[in-house]
N, C-alpha and C positions, 0 to 999 in steps of 0.2 A: 580857554574855556572850551569846555565839552556839555552839550544839551542833549539830556534824552528825550527822546519823543515818544508821541503813539498816534499815528496819521488817525487812527479812527476814534480815540476818543477826546470828550470833550476838554478837561484839565488843560492836557498839555496844548491843546488849540490855543487856548489862553495866552500861553506864554509864545509859541509859535509865533502869533500875531504880534504881540508885543515886539518883539524882536524883529519883525519884517516892518514894523512902523518906525522902529529906530533907526531901521538902514542898516541894520548889524549883519555879518556874517559871522556864523559860530558852526563849528565843527557838531555834526548833529548825527546822533545812533539811533536807532529806532528797537523800541520795544515793543513785542507784539503780546497784547494782553491778549488774545485772542489763542496764543500758541503758550499762556501763561510763562512767557518771558521774565517778566517781573517778579516770578516767584523761584527764577533760577538762582542756585548758588551763587553763579556768578553778580548779579544783578543786586540781591541782597546785600553783597557785600558793598557797594555801594548804596543802596539804603533800606534797611532793614525793616523800612515800613511796607517795601513791594509797593511803592506807587511812584505816579510821572504824572506831571514832567520834574524832570532834575537838571539841577546846571550845577556841573563842578567847576568854581571858578580858576581864576589863575593864580591866586591866590591859595588855593588848595581847598576852600571850602565848599561843600555839599549842601545845595540849595534846596530844598523837597519841598517849596508850600510856592505858589504863582505869588502870593504878595512879597515875600521875599526875592524871589528871583527878579519881580518886575522894581522894587525900591534896588536894589544892588545897579541894576541895570540901569535907572534912570539918574542914580547920582553916579555913577562911573561916565555914562555918556549922557550929559545934560544936554544935547543939542536935540531940539523935535522933545522937549518934555511932556510925558504923559502924566504926571502926578501932581500936576499944579507946578505954579510959580509962587504961590502965596500962601499962608497959614490958613485962610478961607478957602481956598480953592485947594491946597490937599486933604483938607477935611470934607471938606464934599466930596471930594472922590471916592476917599476912604469908605465913607458910610455908604453912598450906592453901590459901590463893588461889594458892601457887607451884604446891603440889603438882597443883592441882585445872585450873591451867590446863598445866602440862607432862606430867600422866599422863591428864587427862581431854580436854581441848579440843583440845591438840596433835594426839594419835593421831586422834581424829574426824575435824580437819580432813585428816591426811594421808590417812586411807579418803576421803572424800568427793573430795577433789583428784585423788588419783590414781586413781581409777575411774571417775566421772562424765562421760559424754560430751562434756556441753556445757561442760566444763572443760578439753579438750583444748587443751594450749599454755597454760594456765596454770596451772600444777601447785603456786604459792606465789604466795601475795596481794603487791601491789607494782607498779611501773613494768616491770619484767623479767620476760619470760616465759621460763617452763620447761615441759618435756615429762613427761608423765606416766610413773610406775615403777609398774607393778600389783604389784611384790613389795611398795610400802609399804605399798598401800593391804589388801593380808593382813595384814601385822604389825601396821599402825594396829586392825583389829577385835580381834586377839588382846588390844593393848594395853588398848583400852576396856573390855573383858571384866574384866579386871584392876581398872582404875579402880573398877571397881563393888564391887568384894571390899575394896577398899581404904576406900572410903568405909562401906560395911556397920562396918565393923571398928571406924571411929572413933566411929562415930555409936551405937556400944553404950552405954546407959546417958544417952544426949545430947540434947537436943531439937534443937541446932544443931551445927555441926562444932567449935567452940571452946568448946560451954559451952550456957548457958541462952540466950544472949543471942541475936538474929539478926546476921548480921555481911556484909561485905561477902567473905568467903570463902562464906558461905553462897549470895549470889548469883552467885558463879563458879563454882562447884560446879553449881549449879541449870542455868544457863544452859547449861553444856555437855553437862548430863545430859539436858535438855529437849532440846537440839539433835542428840542421837544417833539420834533417830529419822528422820532424813535417811538414814540409813544400816542403818536398820532393827535398830536396838538400842536396849531396855530396860530398866531395872534387873530383873534374874531375883525372881519373886515372894517366893522364897525368903529373900530378903535383905531383911526383915521391917525392919529401923533403918533402911534407908538408903531402902524404898519409903515407911514412913511418912514420914520427914524430907522426900522428894520432894512427897508432898502435903500436908502442912503449907506448904511454901514455895509448891506452884501453887495454893494457897487466898488468898497475899496479894495484892492490889491489884495491887499494881507488877508481879507475874508475867502479868497479862492487858495489861502496854501493848505 
């Protein structure tokens, strides 16, 4: 297998943490988004959508979405399951991963890409160029703050998002909460359930990768 990573981006960090939590060692190649290597002919031949992460499996499949990479690795290496072991657990993990991505990750990206001067003309990932819309940055900030509240309510009486076990949902939410620092947003101190959860995840070795 070959894993295409970018050490500075949140989406490949999700896959990187998942791989580490599974205890796997996979050949890794770095793609620098800062240097726009994702738009190079060599990388576009691997993923025409010009995004990371990418996992090329031993079977020759090219997986370009975190959920696909996680599904493949959890099924192929069932020890240390991160996607649940019962239909109910699997459903809860997928649901909270989707919530974290849509209500946490998306607005962080929306804010960053529509406000950072370095992303002028690159408001969306991928091979096509889009201009920034400042109003979307303002909306994104408001949505991130709402997401922190959503996390705190879900974590009342729980160590992790879906119960007693650390899962893919926690990876997804943690990565986007941590990346929110790029838009100068942090979980408010008064949201104690969410801040305690964040500290627990940050202490895990995989979070330092």
